[in-house]
N, C-alpha and C positions, 0 to 999 in steps of 0.2 A: 348374673348367672354364677359368677365365682362365689359371691356371698351365699347364694342359695345352696350351693354344694359344700359350703364350709371350707372353701379353698382360700388360703390367705393371699392377699394381694400385696404387691410391692410397687413402689413408685418407680417410674421410669427415669432415665437419665436426662430427658429433655427438660430444660429449664422452663419455668413458667414466666413468660415475658409479659410485661405490661406495656402496651403500645399506646402512646399518646396520640391524640389527633394531630397536634402540631407537627410531630415528627413524621407521621405517616403522610400527611399532606405535603410536607416539604420533599420527602424522598420520592413519593410516588407521582405526585402531580407536578411539582416544580422541576425536579431533577429527572423524572421519567424512568425511574427504576421500576422493574416489574414486581408484582407481589411475590412471585416465586423467588426472585433474587433477594428481596427483603426478608422473606421467611428464612432463607438459608443464612443470611447475615446475622440474624438474631437467634437462630437455633430453634425455630418452631416450624410446624408443618405449613404447607401452602394453604390448606383448608383453614387452619387457625388464623393465618394472616388475612384470608378472605373474610372471616367472621369479624375481625377487628375493623376491616374496611367498612363492612356493613354497619357495625356498631357506631362508628364515627361518621357514617354517611359520606364516606369517601368514594367517589365513583371509580369503578374499575376501568383500567385503560383498555377500552374496546377499540377495535380498529375499523376503519372505513368511514366515509363521509357521514352516513346516516346513523351510525352508532356512536359517534363521538359525543361524549358529554360536553356541555357548554364550557366547562373548565378546561377541556382538553383541545378545544378547537383553535386556540391561539396560534399553534404551530403550523396549521394547515396552509397559511398564506405562502409558506416557502415551498410547497409541493405543487408541481405543475398540475393543471386541471385534469389532464388525461390520466394521471396516476392517482388522483385523490380517492377514487373508489377502492383502491387497494389498501390493505393494512399497512401500518407503519412500523411494525415490529421486526425483530431480527430475522424471523423465518420468512417473512414476505420480502425483506431486502435480499435474502439469499435467492428467492425465486426470481426476483427482478434481475439479479446479477446473471443467473443462468440464462434467462431470456436474452439479455444483452450479448451474451457470448455465442448464441446459436448461429449467427451468420458465419462465424468462423468454423462451424461444424455442420456441414450441409446434410448429414444423415446421422442416425442414432449410433452407428458404429464409430463415427468420428467424435460424437458427443461423449464417448467414454473418456476422452481426455479431460472432461469436467469432473472426473472421479464420481460419477453418478451412474446407476444402472438405468436401463431403459424405462422401467416402471416409474422410477422416481422422476425422471425427466418429464414424462407425460403427466404424472400427477401434478407436478409444478405447473405445467402449461394449462391443464384442465382447470386448476384452481384459479390461475390468473385470468383465464378467459371468462370464468364466471364472475369474478370480481370486477373486471374491466368491461364486461358486457360486449365482447367482440371476439372474433376469431383471430388468433395471433399467428398460427402457422397452418399451412396447407396439410390436409390429411392425404395419405396415399395408401388406400386399401385398408384391410383389417389390421395389418401389422403396424401401420402408421410409421413407416421407416424414415421418411424424410422430415427435415426440420426447417423447411423453407418458409420464411415469414410471409404473411399476407401483406397487403398494403397497410392495413391497420397495424399489423405487427411491426412493420418497418417504422411507422410513426411512433409507436410506443418505445421501440428500441432506441430510436434517435433521441427521444425525450430523456430516456434513462441515461444515455451517454452524455447528453448536454448537461443534465443535472450532476452527473458524476464529474464532468470536467469543471463545473463551477464550484464544486464543494471539496475538492481533493485536499487542499491544505487544512481544511477544518477537521480532517479525519486522520490525523497522524496516528502511528501505533500507540501513542500515549494518551489519546483522547479518551476520556472517561465515557462509558456507555450511558451515563446519566445525563449528559449534557445536550445531546443532539436529538432532533425530532426524526429527521430522515437523513441517513447517510448511506451512500451506495458504494463508496470506494475509499481510497486511502489518503489522498493528499490535499492540502489547502491550496488549490490553484487559483489563478487570477480570474477575474470576471471575463476577460477576453485576452487574446494573444498579445495585445499591446501593453497590458498592465498586469503582468503575471507575477505572483509571489508564491513561494512554496513554504513560507514560514521560516526560512533559514536566513533571516536578516539580522543586522546588529551583532550582538554578542555571539549568537549562534554561529554566524559566519566566521567570526574570529576563532571560536573553538574549532570549527571545521578546518580552517587553514592550519591550525597548530597541531591538532590531534588526530586527524584522519590518517589512515594507513597510506603509505606510498605503494606503488605497484612494482612488483619484482621485475628485474631486467629480463628474466625468462619470458614473461608475458609480452614485453615489447619485442623480443626476438621472434617469438611465435607469430605475432602480427606482421612483422616485417617479412618473414618468410612466406606466410600464407598469402598475403596480398601483393607480394613482390614490390614492396615499397622502395622508392628510389629518391634521391635528393631532388628530383623534379616534381614530386607528387604534392598534392594538397589533401588534407584530411579534416574532417569535422569531428569535434568532441562535443556531443550533445548532452546537456546537463553537466557541463564541465566543472561546476563548483568553483573551487579556488585554484584549479589548474593542476591537481595532482597527476593527471594523466596527460593533459595537453602539453605541459612544459617539457617533460622528457621526450614526448613524441616529436617536438619541434626540432630536436637534435638530429632526427632521422629523415626529415622531409623538407620540401621547399617552404610550405606554409601550413599553419594550423589555424582553423577557425574554432574558437571556443564559444559555445552558445549556452546561455543559462537564463532562466526567468527571474533570477534574483540579482538586483543591482549590486548589493553588498558583496555577493560572491564574486562578481566580475571585477569589482574594484580591487579586492584582495588578490585576485588572479593577475590583474594588471601590475599590481605592486610586486608580486612575486616574480613576474617576468622581468621587470626592471632590475630587481636584485640579482637575478641570474643572467642578466644581459641577453635575454631572449628577444630578438628583433623581428622574428618571423611569425608571431602570434597575433591574431586579431580577435577582439572580444566583442561579441554581439549579444544584445539583450533579446531573448526570444525563447520559444519552447518548441516541442515536437510539432505543433500545428503550424509553425512558421517555416518548417524545413522546405516545403514545396517552393516557397518564395526565393529560396537560395538559388534556384535554377536561373532566375533572371540575373542575379548578381554574378553567377559563375559563367554565364554565356550560354549560347545555344548548344554547344558541344558538351556531352557528358565529360566531366573532368575530375570528379572526386575519386580518390583512390580508396577511401575508407570513411565510414561513419562509425565512431566508437561511442558506446554508451556504457559508462562505468558506474555501477551502483545507483542507477537512476531509472531504469526502464519500467520499474513497477509504478512509477508516477505517470506513465505515458500510455497512450492508446497504441500499443505496439503493433497491432495488425495494420492499422492505417499508416503508421510511420513506415513500416517495411514496404508497403505498396507505393507510397508517395516518394520514397527515397530511390527506388530502383532506377528511374530515368536519369539520375544525377551521376551515376558511376561510370567511370571508364571501364573498358574491358578488363575483367579480372578484379574489379573493385567490389566492395560490398560492405557488410555490416558486422561489427564485433560487439557482442554483449558481454560485459564483464561483471561478475559478482566478486567483489574484493573481500571475501570472507563473510562469515555469518555475523549478525549483530552480537554485541557483547553480552546481551542478556539471553541469547538463544544457544549458547554453546554447551557442550556436554562436559562440563566441569563443575566441581562443587561450588566454586566461587561464582560462576555464571548463574547457576540455579539459585543461589542465595540472592544474587543481585536481582534476578527476575522476580522472585517472591517479594522482595522489598519494594520494587517498582510497582508491581501489581497492587500491592496494598496502598501505596502512596497515591497512584493515579486511579485506583478503584476500577480497574479493567484488566482483562486477561491480555497478555502480550503474546498474541499468536501470529502476528504478521511476520513473514519471513523476509520481507523487503526484496523479494525476487530471488532469494538464494536457495530456496527449496528445490528438490529434484523435480517435483511436478511443475514448478514454474519454468524450469529450464526445458523440460520436455514440451511444454506449451509454446515457449518461444521458438524452439527448433521447428515445430510443426508450422508455426506462423511464417517463419522464414521460407520454408519450402512452398507453402501456399501462395506466398507473394511472388514466387518465381526465382528465388535464389537457389543455387545449386551447390553441391559439395558441402552441405551443411555438416559441420562436425564440432566437437568440443574437446577441450583439453583442460587439465587441472594442474596448477602449480601449488605445491604445498610446502610449508615451512613452519617452524616453531618460533614462538616469540615469548617474551616475558614483559608484563606490564606492571608499572607502579600503580599505587592507588590513585595518584593524581592523573595518570594517563587513563585509567578507567573512568574517572569522573569527567575528564576533558572529552573523552570519546562519547560519553553519555550526553553531555551538554551539547555536543555537536549534532545530536540526533533529535533533540527535543525542540519543536517549533518555538519561536520567540514568545508567542503568547502564552505558552505553557511552561516556559523556563522559570524555575523558582527565582524570586527576587533576590537581590543581593543580601538583604537582611534575613532571608529564609534559607539561604544556601548552607550556612554552617550547620544548622539543625538537620537539613536534608542529607548532607554529606555524613554527618555523624550517625544518622540512622543506617545509612548504607555501610559505613565502616563497621558498625556493631553487627550487622547482619552477615557480613562476609567473613571468611576465614582470616585470622589475624596475620598469617605469614605472608610477607611480600618477598619476591615479586609473584604476580599471578600468571601462571603459564597459560598459553593458548596455542592451539593448533590451527593455523590459518590455511584455508583451502581457497585459492583463487580460481574460479571457474571461468573459462573463456569459451564462448559460443560464437561461431563464425559461419557466414554464408556469403557466396560471391556470385557475380554475374558470369555468364559463359564467356 
């Protein structure tokens, strides 16, 4: 038409990419990257990338059991049968996550905590019901206000949670989106509560012990005042890591139980306790699912003054943990959830933004996980505490400024990358050099640390 009217044409800025079959097969089929994502990465339109896929006879990644191309079916063995009719893409995983959260939100008003409007929640449910061929929630009149699961819905939800529990460590914030077939949550947890690992073993645990932030004394003072801790009390530090919180708490109470699913973490915590001559700390291999069993060890009378979870609740089933913990507390005892600052790559500083961009390029994924530090996470945890029967739920924040050397940034980063994804010793110089070049040259690197403490107690 432009030529017909004598209008000169000009070439656009979009480059003309030549996509080879070998590259497209590896990226799309082997690594699981979507055609849209690949189009963005090479600077072409999704339609163009689709045409290349057809030209090379590369099957598009369609979702659902009956639409999977044979080349794509290899990953289905890892998906429970009840979920196989559902798609395996990011949008479907989001719908499944929302479904799994519904029991904690018995009506649509409560479901607003999911940051979704009513129409979106029901569109998710309608879509899943069609895919799974079964009613997931009970309808209540034309407005469909309730979100109470049906028997089939409970089965699906339990399956989602079981899958989530079994795959958490394989899904760290640094996991590339290319690598997994179905991922519903955040952490690489163990196959069962007896053999649990969170990917923080070996060198990662060593970095954790050396570079993770300590907790300000003001936080410990607040906990002592709120729970009326005395030298005769016992407390549980769940997800204790290498003892950053358990050890200073030991100075204020009779005994501390440090529980963690990673043996290397507990080994280092025990060593740190010996160096500090802490004699009243006990280290137990276990996870949030093992907390109910503590009742047998503690005796028939509720005796715990506090369970504290520091920078670890995002790995756990917090709603179940809160309910299961309630019978273990003495009068006035309860739970404290502490977020010890935001991740190094999530802060509002130039160096943090540069670090994040470099890491996203290296790991080929967006680093959006807040590790339980975001406001919406804290609101969700507070509501779950109240729903579980805790009272006087409140929060406080302790803020301070700090300065980090480049080595502290690297050490803190290595303490957060699961062992299986940690760059090898021969790769680290180049990895660190890339980060150093990306970040501002001036040291030290300032950070504003906000330690958020959320608490709830029994009557």
